C-alpha positions in Angstrom: -21.7 -9.4 100.0 -23.3 -10.8 96.8 -21.2 -11.5 93.7 -22.7 -8.6 91.9 -21.6 -6.3 94.6 -18.1 -7.7 94.5 -17.9 -7.2 90.8 -18.9 -3.4 91.0 -16.6 -2.9 93.9 -13.5 -3.8 92.1 -14.6 -2.3 88.7 -12.8 0.6 87.2 -14.6 4.0 87.1 -16.2 4.7 83.8 -15.4 8.4 83.8 -11.7 8.3 83.2 -10.4 9.3 79.7 -8.5 6.0 79.4 -11.6 4.0 80.2 -13.9 6.1 77.7 -11.2 5.7 75.0 -11.0 1.9 75.5 -14.7 1.6 75.3 -14.8 3.8 72.3 -12.3 1.5 70.6 -14.0 -1.6 71.4 -17.4 -0.4 70.2 -16.3 1.3 67.1 -17.0 -0.5 63.9 -14.0 1.2 61.9 -11.4 -1.0 60.4 -8.0 0.0 61.7 -5.4 0.5 59.0 -1.8 1.2 59.4 -1.1 4.4 57.3 2.6 5.0 56.4 3.5 8.3 54.9 6.3 8.5 52.5 7.4 12.0 53.2 9.4 13.0 56.3 7.8 15.2 58.9 8.3 18.9 58.3 11.2 20.3 60.4 9.9 23.9 61.2 13.1 24.7 63.4 15.4 24.1 60.4 13.3 26.3 58.0 13.1 29.0 60.6 16.8 28.9 61.0 17.6 28.9 57.3 15.2 31.8 56.8 16.9 33.8 59.6 20.3 33.1 58.4 19.2 34.3 54.9 17.9 37.6 56.3 21.1 38.1 58.4 23.5 37.4 55.5 22.1 38.9 52.3 25.5 39.2 50.6 24.1 39.8 47.0 21.4 42.3 47.9 23.0 44.8 50.1 26.7 45.3 49.9 28.5 47.7 52.2 29.4 51.1 50.7 33.0 52.3 51.0 33.4 54.1 54.2 33.9 57.8 53.9 37.1 59.6 55.1 35.7 60.7 58.2 34.5 57.2 59.1 38.0 55.8 58.3 39.5 58.4 60.5 37.1 57.4 63.4 37.8 53.8 63.0 41.6 54.5 63.1 41.1 56.6 66.3 39.2 53.9 67.9 41.8 51.3 67.2 44.5 53.5 68.4 42.6 54.1 71.7 41.9 50.4 72.1 45.6 49.8 71.6 46.7 52.4 74.0 44.2 51.1 76.8 45.4 47.6 76.3 49.2 48.7 76.5 48.5 50.6 79.7 46.8 47.8 81.3 49.6 45.5 80.5 52.3 47.9 81.9 50.3 48.5 85.1 49.9 44.9 85.9 53.6 44.6 85.7 53.9 42.1 82.9 56.7 43.2 80.6 
């Protein structure tokens, strides 16, 4: 084997992205500069969360209206039903 064949045998393929980027960096005339930004990167998750919280808890814009007498009666009934079911479950399990 000739020396030129040995060199090509162990050479890296030229078509890989890493090799192409390396060749591009070596042949480019651009001067590399380190650019430092003063601002912090934008946190989109935090801003999305704050927007969502503002939508959910709009205290000043939409206040709850006073419940009507029928709504009050229904809420009392529901509370009494819940209390009754809880007490019956307590009695049936034998814990007094």
